[in-house]
C-alpha positions as semicolon CSV with decimal commas, in nm:
position;residue;x (nm);y (nm);z (nm)
1;M;-14,885;5,722;2,343
2;L;-14,765;5,386;2,205
3;T;-14,642;5,119;2,435
4;R;-14,385;4,865;2,320
5;R;-14,685;4,640;2,330
6;H;-14,869;4,784;2,091
7;I;-14,616;4,820;1,872
8;R;-14,492;4,436;1,910
9;A;-14,866;4,383;1,786
10;K;-14,794;4,580;1,487
11;V;-14,525;4,460;1,378
12;M;-14,632;4,084;1,431
13;Q;-14,957;4,175;1,224
14;S;-14,700;4,313;0,912
15;V;-14,481;4,021;0,954
16;Y;-14,810;3,853;0,866
17;A;-14,915;4,084;0,606
18;F;-14,573;4,024;0,452
19;V;-14,545;3,623;0,451
20;Q;-14,925;3,590;0,317
21;S;-14,808;3,800;0,045
22;G;-14,513;3,660;-0,069
23;R;-14,351;3,957;-0,145
24;D;-13,961;3,968;-0,129
25;N;-13,966;4,349;-0,072
26;I;-13,934;4,413;0,295
27;T;-13,906;4,754;0,252
28;V;-14,289;4,800;0,110
29;E;-14,417;4,607;0,381
30;Q;-14,187;4,796;0,652
31;N;-14,347;5,125;0,539
32;N;-14,726;5,015;0,480
33;M;-14,642;4,915;0,885
34;L;-14,488;5,276;0,985
35;R;-14,811;5,417;0,802
36;S;-15,040;5,225;0,989
37;I;-14,845;5,307;1,325
38;D;-14,859;5,693;1,176
39;N;-15,229;5,659;1,131
40;I;-15,303;5,589;1,491
41;F;-15,254;5,935;1,519
42;D;-15,522;6,010;1,266
43;L;-15,754;5,791;1,474
44;Y;-15,684;5,989;1,783
45;L;-15,723;6,375;1,623
46;L;-16,051;6,231;1,521
47;Q;-16,178;6,098;1,870
48;L;-16,082;6,444;2,008
49;E;-16,232;6,657;1,718
50;F;-16,563;6,461;1,780
51;V;-16,580;6,650;2,094
52;V;-16,619;6,962;1,962
53;A;-16,769;6,862;1,620
54;V;-17,099;6,698;1,876
55;V;-17,111;7,010;2,110
56;E;-17,126;7,268;1,739
57;W;-17,383;7,012;1,585
58;D;-17,573;7,084;1,937
59;K;-17,542;7,451;1,841
60;T;-17,676;7,410;1,498
61;M;-17,952;7,225;1,603
62;I;-18,058;7,506;1,875
63;N;-17,990;7,755;1,569
64;K;-18,219;7,620;1,392
65;K;-18,502;7,601;1,665
66;K;-18,470;7,939;1,714
67;N;-18,512;8,007;1,366
68;R;-18,812;7,876;1,419
69;L;-18,962;8,026;1,697
70;S;-19,141;8,380;1,689
71;S;-19,001;8,698;1,831
72;R;-19,182;8,663;2,183
73;E;-19,048;8,290;2,235
74;R;-18,714;8,200;2,375
75;I;-18,494;7,872;2,450
76;P;-18,477;7,816;2,749
77;A;-18,133;7,863;2,898
78;I;-18,094;7,462;3,060
79;D;-18,112;7,353;2,681
80;E;-17,814;7,539;2,591
81;L;-17,574;7,414;2,866
82;L;-17,353;7,176;2,595
83;A;-17,356;7,400;2,360
84;N;-17,209;7,666;2,597
85;N;-17,005;7,427;2,746
86;L;-16,665;7,619;2,857
87;F;-16,435;7,297;2,824
88;A;-16,550;7,247;2,463
89;Q;-16,490;7,551;2,354
90;K;-16,135;7,586;2,549
91;L;-16,051;7,271;2,260
92;A;-16,205;7,387;2,009
93;Q;-15,951;7,669;2,019
94;N;-15,659;7,442;2,025
95;T;-15,496;7,592;1,743
96;V;-15,219;7,294;1,715
97;L;-15,532;7,019;1,680
98;Q;-15,710;7,229;1,424
99;Q;-15,375;7,257;1,210
100;N;-15,316;6,888;1,209
101;L;-15,675;6,817;1,158
102;D;-15,645;7,083;0,826
103;D;-15,313;6,927;0,764
104;N;-15,411;6,557;0,761
105;N;-15,729;6,623;0,569
106;L;-15,962;6,522;0,876
107;S;-16,312;6,624;1,002
108;W;-16,642;6,516;1,083
109;K;-16,806;6,687;0,781
110;N;-17,046;6,489;0,566
111;N;-17,053;6,256;0,871
112;D;-17,331;6,409;1,032
113;E;-17,545;6,115;1,151
114;Y;-17,258;5,989;1,388
115;L;-17,306;6,350;1,548
116;Q;-17,691;6,328;1,566
117;I;-17,697;5,966;1,721
118;L;-17,421;6,025;1,969
119;L;-17,588;6,387;2,113
120;K;-17,900;6,189;2,120
121;E;-17,735;5,934;2,345
122;I;-17,553;6,183;2,541
123;K;-17,867;6,378;2,665
124;E;-18,043;6,063;2,692
125;S;-17,796;5,982;2,965
126;N;-17,804;6,031;3,328
127;L;-17,455;6,208;3,305
128;Y;-17,609;6,466;3,081
129;T;-17,936;6,467;3,363
130;K;-17,689;6,514;3,638
131;Y;-17,475;6,786;3,470
132;V;-17,792;6,999;3,350
133;A;-17,940;6,953;3,713
134;R;-17,588;7,104;3,849
135;E;-17,679;7,479;4,039
136;K;-17,373;7,635;3,932
137;H;-17,161;7,531;3,609
138;T;-16,778;7,586;3,576
139;F;-16,449;7,520;3,410
140;K;-16,380;7,282;3,581
141;S;-16,768;7,085;3,605
142;D;-16,785;7,110;3,213
143;K;-16,453;6,977;3,187
144;N;-16,552;6,668;3,437
145;F;-16,846;6,650;3,249
146;I;-16,695;6,651;2,888
147;V;-16,447;6,381;2,994
148;D;-16,712;6,138;3,151
149;V;-16,878;6,177;2,872
150;F;-16,604;6,082;2,641
151;K;-16,485;5,797;2,859
152;E;-16,858;5,612;2,915
153;I;-17,061;5,734;2,567
154;I;-16,809;5,853;2,288
155;A;-16,502;5,637;2,349
156;P;-16,686;5,244;2,372
157;N;-16,984;5,401;2,097
158;E;-16,989;5,074;1,880
159;K;-17,144;5,260;1,621
160;L;-16,851;5,509;1,617
161;H;-16,584;5,172;1,594
162;D;-16,788;5,066;1,291
163;F;-16,745;5,412;1,135
164;F;-16,345;5,390;1,225
165;E;-16,319;5,040;1,103
166;S;-16,518;5,116;0,775
167;E;-16,241;5,373;0,723
168;N;-15,983;5,181;0,792
169;I;-15,961;4,803;0,854
170;S;-15,662;4,847;1,119
171;W;-15,834;5,107;1,306
172;L;-16,023;4,842;1,474
173;G;-15,742;4,749;1,696
174;D;-15,633;5,071;1,755
175;I;-15,913;5,249;1,913
176;A;-15,822;5,180;2,268
177;V;-15,447;5,296;2,217
178;A;-15,596;5,637;2,047
179;N;-15,903;5,652;2,333
180;S;-15,632;5,616;2,590
181;M;-15,416;5,928;2,416
182;A;-15,734;6,161;2,392
183;V;-15,861;6,115;2,737
184;K;-15,491;6,209;2,851
185;S;-15,496;6,492;2,639
186;L;-15,837;6,620;2,804
187;T;-15,715;6,547;3,161
188;L;-15,445;6,821;3,051
189;I;-15,650;7,113;2,963
190;F;-15,711;7,343;3,180
191;D;-15,906;7,708;3,248
192;D;-15,619;7,947;3,297
193;S;-15,353;7,752;3,102
194;E;-15,134;7,845;2,785
195;D;-14,969;7,510;2,743
196;D;-15,252;7,323;2,677
197;Q;-15,231;7,350;2,262
198;H;-14,982;7,058;2,294
199;L;-15,139;6,703;2,155
200;M;-14,970;6,347;2,284
201;K;-14,686;6,238;2,089
202;L;-14,722;5,883;1,964
203;Y;-14,394;5,711;1,991
204;K;-14,252;5,805;2,305
205;D;-13,935;5,868;2,137
206;D;-13,717;5,829;1,826
207;E;-13,618;5,480;1,999
208;D;-13,926;5,340;1,973
209;R;-13,926;5,396;1,640
210;E;-13,655;5,248;1,560
211;F;-13,738;4,931;1,772
212;A;-14,089;4,864;1,566
213;I;-13,859;4,880;1,197
214;D;-13,530;4,653;1,354
215;L;-13,789;4,392;1,468
216;F;-13,993;4,377;1,147
217;S;-13,639;4,371;0,943
218;K;-13,454;4,149;1,179
219;T;-13,767;3,919;1,244
220;V;-13,838;3,897;0,820
221;A;-13,448;3,848;0,764
222;N;-13,387;3,545;1,005
223;A;-13,725;3,391;0,990
224;G;-13,621;3,023;0,875
225;I;-13,319;3,038;1,142
226;F;-13,592;3,147;1,417
227;S;-13,804;2,859;1,288
228;D;-13,552;2,614;1,259
229;L;-13,496;2,702;1,653
230;V;-13,864;2,667;1,715
231;A;-13,867;2,302;1,528
232;E;-13,596;2,204;1,710
233;K;-13,821;2,246;2,061
234;T;-14,153;2,153;1,908
235;P;-14,046;1,737;1,740
236;G;-14,396;1,649;1,824
237;W;-14,559;1,887;1,616
238;D;-14,566;1,923;1,252
239;A;-14,504;2,276;1,135
240;E;-14,846;2,316;0,937
241;R;-15,014;2,264;1,265
242;I;-14,854;2,532;1,465
243;A;-15,090;2,848;1,397
244;Q;-14,928;3,100;1,170
245;L;-14,945;3,386;1,433
246;D;-14,808;3,163;1,705
247;L;-14,494;3,103;1,500
248;I;-14,439;3,469;1,389
249;M;-14,469;3,554;1,771
250;M;-14,203;3,317;1,814
251;Q;-14,012;3,421;1,554
252;M;-13,971;3,715;1,724
253;A;-13,950;3,664;2,047
254;V;-13,664;3,464;1,965
255;C;-13,543;3,725;1,724
256;E;-13,576;3,984;2,063
257;F;-13,372;3,694;2,262
258;M;-13,087;3,739;2,011
259;K;-13,074;4,047;1,829
260;F;-13,180;4,337;2,107
261;P;-12,950;4,319;2,424
262;S;-13,124;4,538;2,609
263;I;-13,431;4,385;2,654
264;P;-13,495;4,147;2,957
265;T;-13,589;3,770;2,824
266;K;-13,818;3,766;3,077
267;V;-13,991;4,126;2,956
268;T;-14,019;3,922;2,605
269;I;-14,193;3,592;2,711
270;N;-14,420;3,833;2,923
271;E;-14,496;4,048;2,632
272;Y;-14,566;3,784;2,367
273;L;-14,784;3,575;2,634
274;E;-14,990;3,908;2,671
275;I;-15,015;3,952;2,304
276;S;-15,136;3,574;2,229
277;K;-15,455;3,684;2,436
278;D;-15,572;3,910;2,195
279;F;-15,476;3,814;1,879
280;S;-15,422;3,365;1,890
281;T;-15,618;3,105;2,020
282;P;-15,721;3,038;2,359
283;K;-15,458;2,699;2,367
284;S;-15,131;2,940;2,246
285;K;-15,048;3,116;2,564
286;V;-14,939;2,776;2,729
287;F;-14,836;2,627;2,417
288;I;-14,563;2,991;2,300
289;N;-14,484;2,983;2,682
290;G;-14,320;2,642;2,703
291;V;-14,167;2,674;2,353
292;L;-14,029;2,995;2,443
293;D;-13,915;2,916;2,797
294;K;-13,728;2,606;2,654
295;L;-13,573;2,800;2,394
296;W;-13,405;3,080;2,593
297;R;-13,291;2,862;2,835
298;D;-13,094;2,648;2,548
299;L;-12,995;2,968;2,351
300;D;-12,875;3,127;2,711
301;K;-12,642;2,770;2,750
302;D;-12,492;2,784;2,443
303;G;-12,402;3,130;2,467
304;K;-12,610;3,279;2,193
305;I;-12,783;3,515;2,409
306;N;-12,571;3,829;2,512
307;K;-12,760;4,074;2,730
308;S;-12,636;4,402;2,861
309;G;-12,757;4,730;3,061
310;R;-13,098;4,681;3,094
311;G;-13,144;4,326;2,950
312;L;-12,915;4,182;3,232
313;V;-13,246;4,264;3,438
314;Q;-13,444;3,947;3,566
């Protein structure tokens, strides 16, 4: 599930893209932004499906090996533990997941090299060594193994990251949230549960989606006014010396000060300071903090900030 911080980062990237494009049509970039956010759900689906796909790949490799054996030879049972993982079988039976994959035309077919690479890493890991050494394998132990494999091997895998980036450039910045959603989904699957067919929601509620739309449209529509306000607090700075992303973050913050009465000013400032750590220069945090602190105090003094409800909390 997306946090407001991730939504703000997506809006920031879209405002930047709009400015750089030189287009006048706000709707086009707004739709691109919403599509980019929706694509995070596809990434989440692919990560869940990868668990199923890599286990299925192991089954395929085992079956090929069996076909090469004589009638007297047998595959050791220990070699089939992953292929017969009870938790992976349960996940593969999730019809909601499979329906969403089909609807969005998503699969790992024709990407066998990634399944092969990750299967090799899994079987060479300490996690796998401990897994096969267990005397008894239950649904719970199989689940714990798969969840650990996802966290320690699949989620941080750089080869998979490269693949996702090649498929969708924006996915590289979305991997963390998609992985978090996947881990949450995996932990909610239980052996005796019949209600684990659900998937995580991308937005907490409709209000979060509307927040993304409103923040984007109001920031772009009032960019000139917000830029002038920022300029008043940075008299010693030439506008061209201020990093474009820093200016956009400050415009968005001022937008929240003035146009979003339910969001506390301190929440707004803290959010953009955290975003600046990931997207801007090392010195940006101090600069943005100083400008926004002056801005909100003066705007509040002039009666231009009118918070209500949750927005009154400081």
